[in-house]
N, C-alpha and C positions, 0 to 999 in steps of 0.2 A: 983122896976124897974121902972127909969125913962122913960117920954114920953110926946112928944111936937106937936103941930101941926106946919107943915111945910106948909107954905105958899108961899115963896117965899126962892130963894138961886141961888148959882151957883154952877157947878162943881168944884172939887178941882184942885189945880195948876198943878197935872198930872206927879211927879216926879216918877221917875224909883223906884219902890221898889226893895231892895236888901236884899238875904237872906245871913247873915253870915254862912258858913260851919263849922260845930265843928268835921266831921267825914271825912276821905282821900278816902272815896269811890269816884271812877271816875263819871264825869258828864257824862250826856247820850250824845251819837252823834247826830248830826243833821241829819245824814242819816240815815233811817229806814232800819234796816237789813231784808233781804230777805232771803226765806228757812227757814227749819226748827229748826234751830237755833243749839244749841250746844246738844250732844247727849246725853241722859240720862246715867248717872255713877252710878255705885252700891255703890258709898262713898257718894251718896247725898242721903241718907235715910231721912223718917221723924223722927223730934225729938221726943224723949220719954219725960216722965214728970221728969225722972233722969237724961238727957243728959247734957255733960258740955257745958258751954257756950263757943258759938264761936263768937267774937267781928264784925267779917265782915258780918257774916249772921244772929245776932241776932237782931230782932225786937227792944227790948228793948233798946240796944244799937245805934240804929240810931235816931240821934237828930239833927237837925236844930235851930240856932237863928235867929229870923227874925228881922231885922231892916230897918224899914220904916218910913215914914211921918204919922203922926199923922192923924185919920180919927175920924173928928168931925162933927156934926150937923150943923153947920155953915157954911161946904162947901160942904153939900148935893144940889143936885137939889131937885126943888120942885116936879116933877114927877119922879119915880122911873125907868121908860123907858127913860128917859134923863140920869139918873145916871147910868143905865146900857150902854146905847149907847156911854157915855164917856169911860167907864171902858174897854168896849170892842173893840173901838177903840184902846185905849192904847196896851192892849194885841196883837189885828191884827196888830197893826203896828210895835211894839218893837221886833219882830222876834225871841222872847223867847218860844214860842208854835209852834208845827208842825201843828195843827189842831184848832185853838182858839176856834171855833165852837162847837167841841167835847162836848157833856153834858151827865150825866148819867140820865136818863128816869127812875123814878122807879114806878111801878104800883100796883095794889093789887086786889086780887079776892073780891068779897062780903063777903067773911069770913074772910078778913083780912090778908091771904097770900099773902106777898110783893114779888117782883121780882124787879132786876134790869139790865141795858144793857146801852151800850154808842150808843147813836146816833147823828147824825149830824143837828146840828140848822140850818135851811135853809131860815128863814126869821123871821124878827122880826120888830114891829111898835107899835102904840098906842094899839092896839088892842091885842098885846099879842106875843108868840113865837110860829114859827110853824115848823114841822117837817114832815116828810114822811115815810109811811112804808105800809106793807101787812097789811089789815084789819083783815086777819085770821091770823096774829101772836100771839104768847101768849100776846104781848102789845096788840095790836088791839083787841083782844077779852076781856082780861081786861077791857080795855078801854070802851069797849061798855057796860060790865057788871056795871061798877064803874069808873066814868068818873073823880075822885080825881086823881090830880098826882102831882110829886114832880120833879123837876129839878134841877140839880146841875151842874154848870160850875166849874172845879177844875183849877183854874190859879195857879198851884205851885209855878212855875218858878218867880213870883210876888207875891208871900204869899197874895193870893186874893183868895176867892170862891165868887160865887153869889147862892144862893138857892131860887129856885121859887116854890110855892105851888098855886096850882088853879085846874081850869077845864078845861077838854081838849074836846072840840069840833071838829067834822069833817070840814075842809074847805069844799067850793062847788065844784061841779065837774070840772066849767071851770078852778077854779084855781089851781086845780090838774092837768089837762090837760096841761096847761100853762106850770108847772115847768116840767112835766115830758118830754115835748118837748126839753128843756132845757139840759137833761141829757147826757150821754155820749151814743152813740149808743150801747156798750155793756151793760152797765149799763140799757138801758131798754130792752134789751134781758134777763138780768139776772133776771129783775123783774117778768118775766114770768117763766123763766126757774125754778125758787126756791118757792115751797111753804112754804115760810120761819116756821121755828119752828115746820115741821113737820118732823115724823122719813124717813131717807132714808138709803138704802142699802148699797151705796158706794161713794165715789167722783166721779168714773167712770161714774154712773148713772145720776149724777148732770151734768156732761161734754156733756153727750150723749144731753141731755135734750136741752143742751144750743148750742151744734152744729147743733142739727134740726133745731134749731129757726134762727140759723145763715144763714142758707141755704134757709129758707121760707123769712127771710127779711134780705138782704145783705145790706154791708155799703150802706148808702145814699139812702135808701127807708123807709118810714115812719113805726115806729112800732106803732101800737095803744096801748094807756093807759089800763092796765088790770082793769077790774071792780071792782076786790077785793083790790087795790091798792090806796094809796091817803094819803092826809094831816089830821093830827091834829093841831088844833091851842089850845096853852094852854092859857085862859085869867087866868092873876095874881089875886089872892085873896091877898097873902104875898110875898115880896122880899126882902131877906137879903143879904147883902153886908157886908163879912167878910174881916177884913185886919190883916193879923200878925204882933205880936210885939214880942220884947223880955220879958222874963220869963213868959211867957203864958198868956201875959196882953193883949190880942187881942180887937180890936175895932167890934164890931158888931151892925149894925144897921140896921132894918129891917122895913120896909114900910107895913103898914097894910091898906088894902081897907076899906072905909068906905062911902058908898054910892059912890060919883063922886070924892071924897077927898082922903087923904091917910095920916094917922097918923104915926109917926115915933118913933121907942121904941128904946132905948138902952138897949141889953141884956149883960148879966153876960157873960164873955169868959168862 
């Protein structure tokens, strides 16, 4: 494994990365579909071990060839947060992703049982990455018991991923309340209506809770931030930048924190 100290550098030139499609599968629409989607069909069974292969739905037949600029050590920023800001700006202004701030947050119990879910990044700066949640949700409880976490930004249209590992600490109450005030009125009510990750009898029960809160706090009236709702700031210990290439010879450059500096390692794909 090759590694070197990165003391200075500059972001890469920012040319758009292109994936060469080897399949005839349709591209996703720019518009999100609403409603329940296609109805369940009886001819959509779960495959068995001896089922014949279907080229349109066989995961093993789904392949992409990535064609992009090389991602090398001499193009890296000295600081991983600067490199993240550069890539994040590219994906945000490029218009290729509906929610470029969507990330997979993976947590684990003290016994090592993992769980993952998609969460929206709400802030990043030199201190780390911030998201907000119900502290009594599954991820909130797991982070309270075991603060080590992984974040994955899956920017597939640009053939890129960013993987962060580190420790999640709760944000201060003032920071939580300040962000809560920026949320749409309905989202503020939803934070009170939904005891996240708990079992509920029906959707009607959830809607009834919401309507009760909407009557208590009509549009324009300030909704207080729930006491069990707030932010986590993930302080990174490692940040890996992954760039796809042809023949699966991808570039993987990983920053590893060492005190107040960062070491960069190149990983085999």
